[in-house]
Backbone as JSON, one array per atom type, in Angstrom:
{
  "sequence": "MKIFVLFSIFIIVIFLIGRDLINAAKRNLLKNQAAWSGKDMKMKYTSSRELPDSTNNDNYLKIIADESEVYLEDHEKEKEDEKNSLIH",
  "N": [[-22.92, 106.86, -21.12], [-23.4, 104.9, -23.05], [-21.82, 102.86, -22.03], [-23.12, 102.21, -19.66], [-25.58, 101.18, -20.66], [-24.64, 98.96, -22.14], [-23.43, 97.55, -20.05], [-25.67, 97.0, -18.38], [-27.21, 95.39, -20.12], [-25.43, 93.28, -20.38], [-25.4, 92.3, -17.73], [-28.09, 91.5, -17.48], [-28.2, 89.45, -19.41], [-26.36, 87.61, -18.33], [-27.71, 87.03, -15.96], [-30.08, 85.78, -16.96], [-29.02, 83.54, -18.33], [-27.71, 82.28, -16.22], [-29.91, 81.67, -14.59], [-31.24, 79.79, -16.19], [-29.31, 77.78, -16.26], [-29.21, 77.03, -13.56], [-31.83, 76.05, -13.2], [-31.74, 73.86, -14.99], [-29.8, 72.3, -13.74], [-31.12, 71.69, -11.33], [-33.26, 70.16, -12.32], [-31.87, 67.93, -13.38], [-30.53, 66.9, -11.15], [-32.57, 66.3, -9.38], [-34.36, 64.63, -10.69], [-35.26, 62.01, -10.24], [-36.58, 62.19, -7.89], [-39.31, 62.71, -7.94], [-40.5, 60.28, -8.49], [-40.22, 58.92, -6.12], [-41.44, 60.53, -4.28], [-44.15, 60.31, -4.32], [-45.75, 61.78, -5.96], [-46.18, 60.95, -8.56], [-47.43, 58.61, -8.2], [-50.39, 56.81, -8.4], [-53.04, 56.07, -6.47], [-55.63, 53.8, -5.86], [-58.58, 53.97, -4.15], [-61.1, 52.26, -2.41], [-64.56, 52.72, -1.75], [-65.63, 51.18, 0.2], [-65.17, 50.15, 3.51], [-64.97, 47.71, 4.64], [-63.46, 44.65, 5.69], [-61.95, 42.44, 3.41], [-63.17, 39.16, 2.52], [-61.86, 35.78, 2.69], [-62.26, 34.81, 0.2], [-61.79, 36.81, -1.55], [-59.25, 37.95, -3.67], [-57.47, 39.86, -2.82], [-56.6, 39.61, -0.23], [-54.16, 37.94, 0.54], [-52.72, 36.71, 2.63], [-54.71, 35.85, 4.36], [-55.95, 33.93, 2.75], [-53.88, 32.05, 2.5], [-53.61, 31.31, 5.18], [-56.11, 30.12, 5.67], [-56.02, 27.96, 3.86], [-53.81, 26.53, 4.84], [-54.8, 25.81, 7.34], [-56.86, 24.06, 6.65], [-55.31, 22.09, 5.39], [-53.73, 21.2, 7.55], [-55.73, 20.18, 9.23], [-56.7, 18.05, 7.64], [-54.38, 16.51, 7.5], [-54.09, 15.83, 10.19], [-56.39, 14.29, 10.56], [-55.78, 12.13, 8.91], [-53.61, 10.99, 10.31], [-54.94, 10.22, 12.65], [-56.68, 8.32, 11.58], [-54.84, 6.4, 10.73], [-53.8, 5.59, 13.22], [-56.13, 4.54, 14.34], [-56.62, 2.43, 12.58], [-54.44, 0.8, 13.08], [-54.9, 0.05, 15.69], [-57.27, -1.42, 15.58]],
  "CA": [[-24.26, 106.31, -21.26], [-23.3, 103.64, -23.79], [-21.23, 101.86, -21.14], [-24.18, 101.83, -18.74], [-26.53, 100.34, -21.4], [-23.95, 97.69, -22.4], [-23.25, 96.87, -18.77], [-26.97, 96.49, -17.93], [-27.56, 94.27, -21.01], [-24.53, 92.19, -20.0], [-25.88, 91.75, -16.46], [-29.36, 90.8, -17.74], [-27.89, 88.21, -20.13], [-25.75, 86.69, -17.36], [-28.78, 86.61, -15.06], [-30.96, 84.83, -17.65], [-28.27, 82.3, -18.57], [-27.52, 81.65, -14.91], [-31.18, 81.11, -14.14], [-31.49, 78.58, -16.98], [-28.36, 76.75, -15.81], [-29.64, 76.56, -12.24], [-33.02, 75.22, -13.41], [-31.33, 72.61, -15.62], [-29.12, 71.51, -12.71], [-32.14, 71.18, -10.42], [-33.98, 69.08, -13.0], [-31.03, 66.74, -13.51], [-30.19, 66.36, -9.84], [-33.75, 65.87, -8.66], [-35.35, 64.06, -11.61], [-35.83, 60.77, -9.71], [-37.27, 62.46, -6.65], [-40.77, 62.67, -8.13], [-40.93, 58.89, -8.45], [-40.24, 58.47, -4.73], [-42.18, 61.44, -3.42], [-45.56, 59.97, -4.36], [-46.5, 62.66, -6.85], [-46.53, 60.22, -9.77], [-48.12, 57.38, -7.84], [-51.84, 56.95, -8.36], [-53.6, 55.03, -5.62], [-57.07, 53.64, -6.0], [-59.22, 53.65, -2.89], [-62.49, 51.85, -2.54], [-65.42, 53.4, -0.78], [-65.96, 50.23, 1.25], [-64.2, 50.03, 4.59], [-65.05, 46.37, 5.19], [-62.33, 43.79, 5.41], [-62.34, 41.43, 2.42], [-63.18, 37.77, 2.95], [-60.77, 35.0, 2.13], [-62.54, 34.52, -1.2], [-61.27, 37.93, -2.32], [-57.83, 37.71, -3.96], [-56.63, 40.92, -2.28], [-56.12, 39.25, 1.1], [-53.41, 36.7, 0.3], [-52.35, 36.05, 3.88], [-55.9, 35.16, 4.86], [-56.13, 32.74, 1.91], [-52.85, 31.08, 2.88], [-53.94, 30.81, 6.52], [-57.26, 29.2, 5.55], [-55.59, 26.74, 3.19], [-52.96, 25.75, 5.73], [-55.64, 25.23, 8.37], [-57.52, 22.89, 6.04], [-54.28, 21.06, 5.19], [-53.37, 20.61, 8.85], [-56.86, 19.35, 9.69], [-56.69, 16.81, 6.85], [-53.21, 15.75, 7.9], [-54.39, 15.3, 11.52], [-57.37, 13.22, 10.38], [-55.07, 10.97, 8.35], [-52.85, 10.36, 11.39], [-55.9, 9.56, 13.53], [-57.17, 7.13, 10.87], [-53.77, 5.4, 10.78], [-53.76, 5.06, 14.58], [-57.32, 3.7, 14.54], [-56.5, 1.19, 11.8], [-53.45, -0.05, 13.76], [-55.48, -0.45, 16.91], [-58.33, -2.39, 15.27]],
  "C": [[-24.23, 104.98, -21.99], [-22.74, 102.53, -22.91], [-22.3, 101.35, -20.17], [-25.19, 100.9, -19.42], [-25.9, 98.98, -21.67], [-23.78, 96.89, -21.12], [-24.56, 96.28, -18.26], [-27.43, 95.33, -18.8], [-26.71, 93.05, -20.65], [-25.0, 91.53, -18.7], [-27.19, 90.98, -16.65], [-29.12, 89.47, -18.44], [-27.28, 87.19, -19.18], [-26.82, 86.17, -16.4], [-29.68, 85.57, -15.71], [-30.27, 83.5, -17.9], [-28.06, 81.56, -17.26], [-28.78, 81.01, -14.39], [-31.49, 79.81, -14.89], [-30.55, 77.45, -16.54], [-28.76, 76.18, -14.45], [-30.88, 75.68, -12.36], [-32.67, 73.88, -14.03], [-30.63, 71.71, -14.59], [-30.11, 70.93, -11.72], [-32.9, 70.01, -11.04], [-33.15, 67.81, -13.06], [-30.72, 66.11, -12.17], [-31.4, 65.76, -9.14], [-34.78, 65.15, -9.53], [-35.96, 62.77, -11.09], [-36.6, 60.99, -8.41], [-38.78, 62.35, -6.8], [-41.29, 61.24, -8.05], [-41.05, 58.4, -7.01], [-41.08, 59.36, -3.83], [-43.68, 61.16, -3.42], [-46.37, 60.84, -5.28], [-46.97, 61.91, -8.09], [-47.31, 58.94, -9.46], [-49.62, 57.65, -7.75], [-52.41, 55.77, -7.58], [-55.11, 55.0, -5.81], [-57.63, 53.2, -4.65], [-60.65, 53.24, -3.16], [-63.3, 52.56, -1.47], [-65.77, 52.48, 0.38], [-64.83, 50.15, 2.26], [-64.19, 48.63, 5.19], [-63.81, 45.58, 4.83], [-62.77, 42.72, 4.4], [-62.3, 40.03, 3.02], [-62.04, 37.03, 2.29], [-61.03, 34.63, 0.67], [-62.03, 35.64, -2.1], [-59.76, 37.74, -2.49], [-56.92, 38.8, -3.4], [-56.01, 40.55, -0.94], [-55.39, 37.9, 1.03], [-53.05, 35.98, 1.59], [-53.53, 35.3, 4.48], [-56.15, 33.88, 4.06], [-55.14, 31.66, 2.31], [-53.16, 30.48, 4.25], [-55.1, 29.82, 6.46], [-56.84, 27.88, 4.91], [-54.7, 25.89, 4.08], [-53.75, 25.14, 6.87], [-56.35, 23.98, 7.86], [-56.52, 21.76, 5.86], [-53.92, 20.4, 6.51], [-54.49, 19.76, 9.42], [-56.9, 18.03, 8.94], [-55.53, 15.91, 7.27], [-53.44, 15.1, 9.27], [-55.4, 14.16, 11.43], [-56.71, 11.97, 9.82], [-54.27, 10.25, 9.42], [-53.78, 9.61, 12.35], [-56.43, 8.28, 12.87], [-56.11, 6.04, 10.88], [-53.68, 4.77, 12.16], [-54.94, 4.14, 14.81], [-57.21, 2.39, 13.77], [-55.46, 0.26, 12.43], [-54.02, -0.67, 15.03], [-56.5, -1.54, 16.62], [-57.77, -3.48, 14.51]]
}
């Protein structure tokens, strides 16, 4: 009877220690997974579904496109003015 009690306590202790070791190994091996899985990422959504205008700083490509269009128009006007001044 004493052997059975000691054997069962021994098995329970090994089971508990093994469970803790497995949990520690999982934590160490997978600790960076939460950063990539999106669980720690907090996204802010707006209730508006409208596209922002170029005056809004969130749409950088639209701002760049508008500015380059203005620059190209000014550059084209300068070339036309130079041609007109050479002709006259």
